[in-house]
C-alpha positions in Angstrom: -51.8 2.0 -58.9 -50.9 5.4 -60.3 -50.4 4.9 -64.0 -50.3 1.2 -64.1 -51.9 -0.3 -67.2 -55.4 -1.7 -66.9 -54.3 -5.2 -67.6 -51.8 -5.0 -64.7 -54.4 -3.8 -62.2 -56.8 -6.6 -63.3 -54.1 -9.2 -63.0 -53.2 -7.8 -59.5 -56.8 -8.0 -58.3 -57.2 -11.6 -59.7 -54.0 -12.6 -57.8 -55.2 -11.2 -54.5 -58.6 -12.8 -54.8 -57.0 -16.2 -55.5 -54.4 -15.8 -52.8 -57.1 -14.8 -50.2 -59.2 -17.8 -51.3 -56.4 -20.2 -50.4 -56.4 -19.1 -46.8 -60.1 -18.8 -46.4 -61.1 -22.3 -47.1 -60.8 -23.2 -43.4 -64.1 -21.4 -43.0 -65.8 -24.1 -45.1 -66.4 -21.8 -48.1 -64.7 -23.1 -51.2 -63.5 -19.7 -52.5 -61.1 -21.4 -54.9 -64.1 -23.2 -56.5 -66.0 -19.9 -56.7 -63.1 -18.2 -58.4 -62.9 -21.0 -60.9 -66.6 -20.7 -61.7 -66.2 -16.9 -62.0 -63.3 -17.3 -64.4 -65.3 -19.7 -66.6 -68.3 -17.2 -66.7 -65.9 -14.3 -67.6 -64.3 -16.4 -70.4 -67.7 -17.0 -71.9 -69.0 -13.4 -71.6 -66.1 -11.1 -72.1 -65.2 -10.5 -75.7 -61.5 -10.7 -76.5 -59.6 -9.7 -79.6 -57.6 -12.3 -81.4 -54.4 -10.7 -80.0 -55.8 -11.0 -76.4 -56.7 -14.6 -77.0 -53.3 -15.5 -78.3 -51.6 -13.6 -75.4 -53.7 -15.4 -72.8 -53.0 -18.8 -74.4 -49.3 -18.1 -74.5 -49.3 -17.0 -70.8 -51.3 -20.0 -69.7 -49.0 -22.4 -71.5 -45.8 -20.7 -70.4 -46.7 -20.0 -66.7 -48.0 -23.5 -66.0 -44.9 -25.3 -67.4 -41.7 -25.1 -65.4 -39.6 -26.0 -68.4 -40.9 -22.9 -70.2 -41.4 -20.5 -67.3 -37.7 -20.6 -66.1 -36.2 -19.6 -69.4 -38.9 -17.0 -70.0 -38.2 -15.5 -66.6 -34.5 -15.3 -67.3 -35.2 -13.7 -70.7 -37.5 -11.2 -69.1 -34.9 -10.3 -66.5 -32.2 -9.9 -69.2 -34.2 -7.5 -71.3 -36.0 -5.7 -68.5 -33.8 -2.7 -68.9 -35.1 -2.3 -72.5 -38.7 -1.8 -71.3 -40.3 1.6 -71.4 -40.1 3.4 -68.1 -43.8 2.9 -67.3 -43.4 -0.9 -67.4 -40.0 -0.9 -65.7 -41.7 0.8 -62.7 -43.9 -2.3 -62.3 -41.0 -4.7 -61.8 
């Protein structure tokens, strides 16, 4: 990704795996279920700092609730020009 932060690359890979899984279930393999199992195993085995745990919790609570996601998206778009150039390049 040429300079993308590690968290961005990880997020991108997770999204592709999940997106691919949605279309592959016609083969009879429940990839979505396998991804869920993998996520659970990673959550148990990967150590996270308190800051990472808080950020993950906030993202989970915000992204899964339409009433919070819309305003957060609008706020992000409004302040996007204030981001450092490296992060602006990702948008």
